C-alpha positions as CSV (number, residue, x, y, z in Angstrom):
1,M,-10.3,1.8,-21.3
2,L,-8.1,3.2,-18.6
3,E,-4.5,4.2,-19.4
4,P,-1.7,2.2,-17.6
5,L,-0.9,5.1,-15.3
6,T,-4.6,5.4,-14.3
7,Q,-4.7,1.7,-13.5
8,R,-1.7,2.1,-11.2
9,Q,-3.4,5.1,-9.5
10,L,-6.5,3.1,-8.9
11,L,-4.5,0.6,-7.0
12,V,-3.5,3.2,-4.3
13,P,-6.6,2.6,-2.1
14,L,-6.3,-1.1,-2.5
15,L,-2.6,-1.0,-1.6
16,I,-3.3,1.1,1.5
17,W,-6.1,-1.3,2.5
18,A,-3.9,-4.4,2.1
19,T,-0.9,-2.9,3.9
20,L,-2.9,-1.7,6.9
21,T,-4.8,-5.0,7.0
22,V,-1.6,-7.1,7.1
23,L,0.0,-4.8,9.7
24,A,-3.1,-4.7,11.9
25,G,-3.7,-8.5,11.5
26,L,-0.2,-9.3,12.6
27,T,0.2,-6.8,15.4
28,G,-3.4,-6.9,16.7
29,P,-3.8,-3.3,17.9
30,F,-6.5,-2.1,20.5
31,G,-6.5,-5.5,22.3
32,T,-7.4,-7.6,19.2
33,F,-4.2,-9.6,19.5
34,E,-5.2,-11.2,22.8
35,S,-8.9,-11.5,22.0
36,L,-8.9,-12.9,18.4
37,G,-7.2,-15.6,16.6
38,I,-5.0,-14.7,13.6
39,V,-7.6,-15.6,10.9
40,V,-10.5,-13.8,12.7
41,R,-8.2,-10.9,13.5
42,C,-7.3,-10.4,9.8
43,V,-10.9,-10.7,8.7
44,Y,-11.9,-8.2,11.4
45,W,-9.3,-5.6,10.4
46,A,-9.9,-6.2,6.7
47,G,-13.5,-5.2,7.1
48,V,-12.9,-2.3,9.5
49,I,-10.2,-0.8,7.3
50,G,-12.0,-1.4,4.1
51,L,-15.1,0.2,5.5
52,S,-13.1,3.2,6.6
53,I,-11.5,3.7,3.2
54,G,-14.8,3.2,1.4
55,L,-16.6,5.7,3.6
56,S,-13.8,8.2,3.2
57,M,-14.2,7.9,-0.6
58,V,-17.9,8.7,-0.3
59,V,-17.0,11.8,1.8
60,H,-14.6,12.9,-0.9
61,W,-17.4,12.5,-3.5
62,L,-19.9,14.5,-1.5
63,K,-17.7,17.2,0.0
64,D,-17.5,20.7,-1.5
65,D,-13.9,22.2,-1.5
66,Q,-15.5,25.6,-1.4
67,A,-17.5,24.9,1.7
68,A,-15.3,24.2,4.7
69,L,-18.2,23.7,7.2
70,R,-19.9,21.2,4.9
71,T,-16.7,19.2,4.5
72,L,-16.0,19.3,8.3
73,G,-19.6,18.1,8.9
74,L,-19.2,15.2,6.4
75,W,-16.1,14.0,8.2
76,L,-17.9,14.3,11.5
77,V,-20.7,12.1,10.1
78,Y,-18.1,9.7,8.8
79,A,-16.5,9.3,12.2
80,V,-19.9,8.8,13.9
81,V,-21.2,6.3,11.4
82,L,-18.0,4.3,11.3
83,S,-17.8,4.3,15.1
84,C,-21.4,3.1,15.4
85,I,-20.8,0.2,13.0
86,I,-17.6,-0.8,14.8
87,Q,-19.4,-0.5,18.2
88,V,-22.0,-3.0,17.1
89,L,-19.4,-5.3,15.7
90,N,-17.3,-5.1,18.9
91,M,-20.4,-5.8,21.1
92,A,-21.0,-9.0,19.1
93,L,-17.3,-10.1,19.3
94,F,-16.3,-8.9,22.7
95,P,-18.7,-9.6,25.6
96,V,-17.1,-6.9,27.8
97,W,-17.5,-4.2,25.1
98,R,-20.5,-2.1,26.4
99,G,-21.3,1.5,27.4
100,W,-20.7,5.1,26.3
101,E,-17.2,5.1,27.7
102,R,-16.2,2.4,25.3
103,F,-17.9,4.3,22.4
104,A,-16.0,7.5,23.3
105,L,-12.7,5.6,23.2
106,L,-13.7,4.0,19.9
107,F,-14.6,7.4,18.4
108,A,-11.2,8.8,19.4
109,N,-9.5,5.7,17.8
110,V,-11.5,6.1,14.6
111,A,-10.5,9.8,14.3
112,M,-6.9,8.9,14.9
113,V,-6.9,6.1,12.2
114,A,-8.7,8.5,9.8
115,V,-5.9,11.0,10.2
116,I,-3.2,8.3,9.7
117,V,-5.0,7.0,6.5
118,H,-5.1,10.6,5.1
119,I,-1.4,11.1,5.8
120,L,-0.6,7.9,3.9
121,V,-2.8,9.0,1.0
122,W,-1.1,12.4,0.9
123,I,2.4,10.7,1.0
124,V,1.4,8.5,-1.9
125,E,-0.1,11.4,-3.9
126,W,3.1,13.4,-3.3
127,S,5.3,10.6,-4.4
128,L,3.3,10.2,-7.7
129,R,3.6,13.8,-8.6
130,P,5.9,14.3,-11.6
131,Q,8.8,16.8,-11.3
132,S,8.1,20.2,-12.7
133,N,9.7,21.3,-15.9
134,P,11.2,24.7,-15.3
135,S,10.9,25.6,-19.1
136,K,7.1,25.4,-18.7
137,A,6.9,27.3,-15.5
138,D,5.5,30.4,-17.2
139,N,2.7,28.4,-18.8
140,P,0.4,26.9,-16.1
141,E,-1.6,24.9,-18.7
142,Q,1.4,23.2,-20.2
143,L,2.8,22.6,-16.7
144,F,-0.5,21.1,-15.6
145,L,-0.6,18.9,-18.7
146,T,2.7,17.2,-17.7
147,K,0.5,15.0,-15.4
148,V,-1.5,13.7,-18.4
149,P,-0.3,10.9,-20.6
150,L,1.4,12.2,-23.8
151,N,-1.1,10.8,-26.2
152,K,-4.0,12.6,-24.3
153,R,-2.4,16.0,-24.1
154,G,-3.9,19.0,-26.0
155,A,-5.9,22.1,-25.3
156,L,-7.9,21.8,-22.0
157,I,-11.6,21.5,-22.3
158,R,-12.8,20.7,-18.8
159,L,-12.0,19.0,-15.5
160,E,-14.2,16.7,-13.5
161,A,-13.7,15.5,-9.9
162,Q,-14.1,11.7,-9.4
163,D,-13.4,10.7,-5.8
164,H,-9.7,11.1,-5.2
165,Y,-9.0,11.5,-8.9
166,L,-9.5,14.1,-11.5
167,K,-10.7,13.5,-15.1
168,V,-8.8,15.8,-17.4
169,V,-10.5,16.3,-20.8
170,T,-8.5,17.8,-23.7
171,D,-9.0,17.9,-27.4
172,G,-6.6,15.0,-27.5
173,G,-8.7,12.7,-25.3
174,E,-9.3,12.2,-21.5
175,A,-7.4,10.7,-18.6
176,L,-7.6,10.3,-14.8
177,I,-4.9,11.8,-12.6
178,L,-4.4,11.7,-8.9
179,M,-5.3,15.3,-7.8
180,R,-8.1,17.2,-6.1
181,L,-10.2,19.6,-8.2
182,S,-9.4,22.5,-5.9
183,D,-5.7,22.0,-6.3
184,A,-6.1,21.9,-10.1
185,V,-8.2,25.1,-10.1
186,D,-5.4,26.8,-8.1
187,R,-2.8,25.7,-10.6
188,L,-4.9,26.9,-13.5
189,A,-5.7,30.3,-12.0
190,R,-4.1,32.1,-14.9
191,V,-6.0,30.1,-17.5
192,D,-9.3,31.4,-18.8
193,G,-11.6,29.0,-17.0
194,L,-14.2,28.8,-14.3
195,H,-15.1,26.5,-11.4
196,V,-18.8,26.3,-12.3
197,H,-19.8,23.4,-10.0
198,R,-18.2,21.6,-7.0
199,S,-17.2,18.8,-9.4
200,H,-16.5,20.7,-12.6
201,W,-14.1,23.3,-14.1
202,V,-14.5,24.5,-17.7
203,R,-12.3,26.4,-20.0
204,L,-14.3,29.4,-21.2
205,D,-13.5,29.1,-24.9
206,A,-14.4,25.4,-24.8
207,V,-18.0,26.1,-24.0
208,A,-20.1,25.6,-27.1
209,Q,-23.6,26.5,-25.8
210,H,-25.7,27.5,-22.8
211,M,-28.8,25.4,-22.3
212,R,-31.6,25.0,-19.7
213,R,-32.4,21.5,-18.5
214,D,-35.3,21.0,-16.1
215,G,-35.0,24.6,-14.9
216,R,-31.2,24.4,-14.4
217,D,-28.3,26.0,-16.3
218,V,-26.2,23.6,-18.3
219,L,-23.1,24.2,-20.4
220,L,-22.6,22.1,-23.6
221,M,-18.9,21.6,-24.0
222,K,-16.9,21.0,-27.2
223,D,-16.5,17.4,-26.3
224,G,-20.3,17.0,-26.2
225,F,-20.5,16.7,-22.4
226,E,-23.1,18.8,-20.5
227,V,-21.7,20.5,-17.4
228,P,-24.2,21.7,-14.8
229,V,-23.8,25.2,-13.3
230,S,-24.4,25.4,-9.6
231,R,-26.5,28.2,-8.1
232,R,-23.4,29.4,-6.2
233,S,-21.5,29.8,-9.5
234,K,-24.3,31.3,-11.5
235,S,-23.3,34.9,-11.0
236,A,-19.7,34.2,-11.9
237,A,-20.8,32.3,-15.0
238,K,-22.9,35.2,-16.1
239,A,-20.1,37.6,-15.6
240,A,-17.9,35.4,-17.7
241,G,-20.4,35.5,-20.5
242,L,-21.3,31.8,-20.3
243,L,-25.0,32.3,-19.5
244,A,-27.4,34.0,-21.8
């Protein structure tokens, strides 16, 4: 069962969706105020904004923080797919909505809205960050663990990326926090650990065993979870003594 803090964090995308839906429904941007009634307008924007946030979460799940071109490509696909869906919807709702010129304008608007949503997400993430404790500044692990509920703190075992959130597993339990894996890896640079997969970081002394599953390298952790090792990280894992 999720901790209370995690439950609040999970409300962030819903809160952003509801806020933007209400604002767009009331103000009717991009000509929807004149073209649609209040009810249809609210339903329209609820669907468009919900689809935008949902697709962005898929991109965050698929992207690789270590591959900038892959991430850029995913966001380009996101903008094209979302624009195509909205184009079809607009053609059904607005008889005058036709042609590539309209699509180009729509694509520009989608890109602008995506940037605004990401700025809002960043602001919310920043506001939820706990203040640093200067007494723990010389211990990156202890400083990092201030983001984890007290009853779940302990020696780090592993980290796992889950959409906008990060699962932190310690010998005291596990919890979700609002942070990107790449940011966590940077903060734990002085801790003996390794980013072995786009979605996984492991503490070296928490690895119990190296195994092979279907021709792939897997690390059995102290908590019993099996962490995959990506081909890109295989040489680093070997150098760290994690692979036989």
